N, C-alpha and C positions, 0 to 999 in steps of 0.2 A: 504494500500500500504506500509506504514511504517512497519507494522507488518510482511508482507510478506518479505520485504527486510531484516529485522532482522532475520527471520527464515532462509532465504537463507544464510546469513552471518554465522549463528550458524552452519548450516549444512556444509558449506565450511570449517569452523574452525575444525569441528569434522573430516572431511575427511583429512585435512592437518595433524591433530594430529595423526590419524591412519597411514598415510603414513610415518610420522616421526618415529613413533614407529616401523613400519615395516622395515625401513632402519636400525634402531639400531639392531633389531633382525637379519636381514640379515648379518650385520657386525659381530655380535657375532657368528652366525653359520659359517661364513666364517673363523673366527679365529679358531674355533673348528676344522673345516676341515683341516686348515693349520697345526695345532698341530698334527692331525692324520697323515698327510703326513710325518711330521718329525719323528713320532714314527715308522711308517712303514719303513722309510729309516734306522732308527737306528736298527730296528729288522732285516732287510735284511743284514746290515753290520755285526751285531752280529752273524748271521748264517754263514757268510763267515769267520769271525775271532772269532771262538768260545772261544779260549783261552783268548783273550782280553775281550770278553763279560763276561766270568766267573770272571776274575779279577775285572772288573768294578762292577759287581753285588755284589761281596763280599765287596769291598770297600764301595759301597753305603749302603749295609746292616750294615756294621760296623759303619758308620757315623750316620745312623738312630738310631742305638742302643745308641750310645754315646750322641747324641743330646736329644733323648728321656729320657735317664737317668739323664742328667743335668736338663732338664725341670721338671722331676719328683722330683728331689732333691730340687729344688727351691720351688715347690709347697708343699713339705713336710715340709720345713722350715717355710713357711708361715702358715701352719696348725699345728705348734707345740703346744703341750698341749692337743691334741685330742687323742682318744684311738688308732687310726690307724697310729700314727706318726711313730713309729719305723718300722712298716711293710712297710710303704711307703719309708722310708730311706733305708731299706734292698733291696727292689725291685729296687730302683733307683741306688744303689751301684752295684748291680749285672748287671744291664743294662750297666752302665759305664764300668765296668770291662770287660764284654763281648764285648763291642764295641772296647775297646782298644786292646783286644786280636785279634779280627778279622782284625782290621786295621793293626796291626804289623805283623800278620801271616796270610795273606789272602789265601795262598796255603794250609796250614795245615787246616784252617777252611773250605776251599772248600772240602778237602778230608773227613772231619768229616761230613759235611752236605750231601755230596754225599752218604756216607755210610748210613746215616739216611734215605735219600730218597729211596735208594735201598731196605732197610729193610721195609720201609713203603709200597712201591709198592709190595714187596713180600708177606708181611702179609695181606695187603688189597686184593690182588689178590687171595690168598689162602682162605680167608674168603668168598669172593664172589663165588669162585669156589665150595667150600663145601656147602655154603648156597643154591646155585642154584640147586645142585644135590639133597639136602635133601628136599627143599621146592617144587621144580618143579612148579613154578608159571607160570602165563601167559607170562612173559618175560624171560622164561627159557633160550632160545638160546642166547639172547642178554647178559644176566647176566653171562652165562657161557663163552661167548667170552670175556667180560670185565675181568673176573677173570683170564682166561688163558693169556690174553694180559698183565695184571698187573704182574703176576708171571714171564712171559717171560722177561718183561722189567727189573724187579728187578734182575733176574738171570744174564742177560747180563751186567748190571751195576756192579754187584758184581764180576763177573768173570774177568772183565777188570779193577777192582779197584787196585791201586789208579790212574792208568792212565785215567780212565773214569772221574775222578774229574776235568780234564782239560777242558772238553767240555760239560758234562752233564748239569751243572748249567747254563753255557752260552747258551746252546740250549734252555733250559726252559725259561730263562730270555728274550732271543731274540724272542721266539714264543709269549710270553706274550706281549712284545712291539708290535709285528706285528699284533696280533689279536685286541689289544686295539686300535691301530692306525686305522685299518680297520673299527672298530666299530665307532670311532669318525668321520671318513670320511663319513660313511653312515648316521650318525645322522646329520652332518653338511649339506650335500647335501639334505637330506630329509627335514630338517628344513627350508632351504631356499626355497624349492619348496612349502612347506605348507604355509609359510609366503607370498610368491608371489601369492598364490591362494586366501588367505583370505584378503590381503591388497587391498583396493579399489584404483583405479588410481585417481590422483589429477585432477579435472576438469580443462580444458584449460582456462575457463573464471573465475576461482577462483583467486581472488586478495589477496595478503597478508594483514594481519590485519593492518599493518602500513599504507599502501596505501589507504585502505578503510576509516580509521579514518581521513586521510588527506583530502580525497574527501568530507567527511561529514563536516569537519571544513570549507573548502572552500565554500561549498554550504550554510552553516549557515551564513558566513560572506557576 
């Protein structure tokens, strides 16, 4: 009888522990979904105010370069005396200089990055288009469409440059926020459902460890 009671207590403790862990996971997935909602809202606002989104993305990019350069410089100083010391210093200095330039001249930096993105779309689309025609693989139609779309997008951005620099990067940045937020919401909701399916319910007759120990002490006395 005593052994059965101890087994029941151990099983109840395991169930309570699993329920406690399930609540923690539910809370974590809830915070993930809430962060996803914030990202979706930010993405939608950025799609409406593309100029503000472009400026925000450039300032964020500049600060990331600056902070990364400072951290890299500190690491290089700590590793002085090694063979890659001067290389690390040069890379960190370039990151710091690029960050300062982007922060002080966000509009000019946006124009340069927009030009680079347009050329990247144009050349990538051209290579996809030529490759699909030459190879003619099983995905010929899809590759041909991707190449034509990339070239068209690059040409549209180039023809409207530098005015396109006011909204192109903002649209890309906002779409990235939107899709990342939707992904986080899906993971959060799906995670909460899975946790709810695998977490066992706490038995109604399960008593907390403190109360069971108190009852045992009273029975012994």
